[in-house]
C-alpha positions, 0 to 999 in steps of 0.5 A: 562598300558601306554608305555614310548616313545622310548628313545631321540636320542643323537643329540636331548637329552639336552646338557651341560658340565657336568651331575653331579649324586647324590645330596649328600655332593659330588654331590651338592659340585660339582655342587656348585664348577662347577657352580661358575667356570662358567661350564653348570652343571646339577645335577640329583637325583632319591628323591625328596627332599635333605636328610631329615636325619643328617647324615654327620655332622662333618666339618673339616677345609679342607672343611670350607676352600673350603667353604670359596672359595666358599664364604659360610663360614659364612652362614655355621657358622650361621647354624651350631653348633659352635666349642665350644660345640663339645668337651667333648667326653664322655664315660660312662655307660650311660647319667645319669650314671658313666663316664669312661673319656673324650677325649677333641676333635676337637682341643677344647683342649688347648694343641692342639687349637693353631695347629687348628688355626695355619693350618687354618684361618677356624673353625671346625663346626658340620654341619648335612646334612641337614643344608649343602646340601640346601646350597650347592644346593641353592648356586649352582642354584643361580650360574647357575646350573640346577637342577633335582629331580625324575630323576633316573640314569639309564645307560650311553654310552661314546664316543670320543666326550662325555657321553649320559646318560639315566635317567627316570623321577621317576613321570612319567615312561619316560625315555629320555637322556642327553648328557654331555661332562663329568659325575660325578657319585656322587650317594652314596655307591651303586653307579649305575654309579661306578656299569657300569663303573666296577670299582675295589674295595677292601676290606671285604665290610659290616662288621656290622649293625647299627641302626640309629634313630632320636629322639627328646628329651630335654637331656639338664640336662645331657649334657649341663654341657659337651657340645658335638657331641658324647656320647659313651656308654658301656653298655651290647651288646654296642660293637657288631658290630656298631660303637664300643659302643652305641652312642648318638649324638648330633644333635642340641644342647640338643633337637635333637638326633641320637641314634646309636646301633649295630647288627649282618648283618647276623642276619639282623636288629631288629624290630624297633618298638615304645617300641623297640626304647624307651627302647634303648633310656632309656638304653642309657640315663639311665633315663626314665624321659623324653618325646621323639618323634621319627622322623625316623628309619632305619638300616644301614651298617658299610662298609670297602671298596674302589675303587682303580681306581675312573675314566674311560675315561670320567666318575668320580666317587666321594664321597661314591661312592669310598670310603665306610667306617664308620662315625668314624673320620667325614671323609665321607662328608669332603672327598667327597667335597674335592674329588669334590673339586679336580675334580672340577677345572680340568673339568673347564680348560679343558672344558675352553680350558686352559688345555688339557684332560691328566689333568683329569688323575690326579683326580684318582691318587690324590684321589684314595690314599685318598680313602684307606686311609680314609677308613683304618682310619675309620675302624682302629678307630672302632677297636681302641675303643676295647682297652677300652674293654681290658683296663677293661679285657673284651672280651665282655659285653655280662655277665652283672655281669662281665661288673659291676665287671670290672667297680668296679675294676678300683675303688679299691685302690692298684696295681691291681685297679691301673692297670685298671685305668691307662690302661682305661685312655690311651685306651680313650686317644688313641681314639684321633686318631679318635677324634684329627686326624688333620694330617689325614685331612691336611697332604694329598699330592698328586703325579701326572701329575698335580705336578712337584717335585723339586728334594727334598724329601717330608719333614719328619714329625716331629710328628704324622702324623696322630694327627698333621698337618705339613705345607710345600710348597713341590709341592703336599702339600696344601698351608700354611695358615697363616696371611700376610696384605694388606693395613695394614689389616690381611688376610690369605695367602688361601685368596690370591688363589683358586677361580678357578684359579691358582696363582704365589707366589714370593717375593723381587728378583721374579720380572722375574717370575711375568713378565714371567707369565704375558706373558705366562698366556697371551699365554695360555688364563690362568689368572695367578695372582702373589701374592708378599709379601715382604716389600713395596710390594702389601702384606707384612709379618709384623709377618715374618710367611710366611717368616718362611713357605714358604721354599724359598728364597725371589726371589724364587716361587710357583705355586699354583693350584685352589685347593690350592696345590702346583703345582710346586716350584723353591726355588730360584730366576731365574739367568735371565728372560729367565730361569724365562720364561723357567722354568714356560713354562715347568712347565705349560706344564707338569700340563695342557699340551701344549697350 
């Protein structure tokens, strides 16, 4: 047996500014964002390939906005299942059986669609990981990121200047070291980077088990007339752990599917033989008149756990490493990509020398609360499925005869039947908190040293903050989307910010802000482009929509961060050029640190 050579010393180790461990949505997007910002970055993964299972799939507007910023929106649109095929979330006894009800989902209800279009210039998509990961990684490589497969993280050591990470080549067994200024642990729910950091977690951990079975079958005749991503089945045993009911999830219309079925974690998963899988599939479809080809089979765990601290020193964790939860609400990959979008610009500015290292503290302050929020929301959505059982006056589905009787009761005339029908409609409609939780996606507010309060309270929510997005320029909120024009051509406000840089927003009467931005930007070697909106300016507001949303006077100002969040706001024109410069100097110092 051969022995591995001694690991390289830190001085001999390959050097890179940022090392990313993991190639899933968090890791691949971190590599993409950093490479786009010009940061020398290396991504390593212990696997020999990108994801070969479709796992995460719902791609929300916030993620699409990051892809738009990266110039990849159209690429995803070409490859993914479009918005209009996502909407008819169906609850039934089987695909061929009785329907209990539907939820028009992901903003496809005409009563909600305007909310989505008002909030973002992007659409929602269904893009499985097998689609998104290659797009992210190929773009990252094209922009300079180095990628190493079959390279397993072993451990790391921090010092005052950087991080020395030991990795193992899984093909040869040889260990070597990689030296980086910073390390990003995006290595999934069993993150070894997070374990080595000894991050603190809250939550019970594993709370259920589920089977994930990928198969090919043409089920068009059962679903093409009610296109959706998800079909939920109420059958004996369906509510046992898992995601609340049995599920057939569309991967590719209408010929590729994921079957999900719960099992008791304490008992362990069943033996996933071809016969067992075929029986499950036939039960959920409600017919054996179809051919199927099984592509993969695996058990997985329903988790309820989040890290309360997501970074230590020069090491940052992102994605499932710090928020572990079921796929309900479609928050997993979206939140992971948002983690990386928040972190990447901060690393870029610190490495560029336009910000002090104190800026990096804001990553934990801003994203750790989001980790808690999404884990709690996703698990609550599983619990909410129990309302359907309660509406049918069932505690469980263990007795098939009682289940059949409960389903028949909803068809009966008279007060008893009407009571069941009303309760069932309300229970299914309540699932909008899973399938139309637009506010969960858009209403994330940050409080950290990278946000400068303006002394005003956060605007109260006018509607349910989980269901409805509410635009505001309050510091710590995302820059509102609306349409303005340049040379008569319509453009989104979001297209005028981002790309790794800060931007300064004002209108007529805000000339002093623009002049101050030019002086201070030059002083700090910080690009600080001005976006001036008003009649006769570079950008005009012919619809009056920006004036309605900006929450400032014409001559007020917004400082917008590279991740499209409002860093600071002054609601009125400055009293003098000196005041404008002093305010902006103070804000930049608070956000980025001294020059």
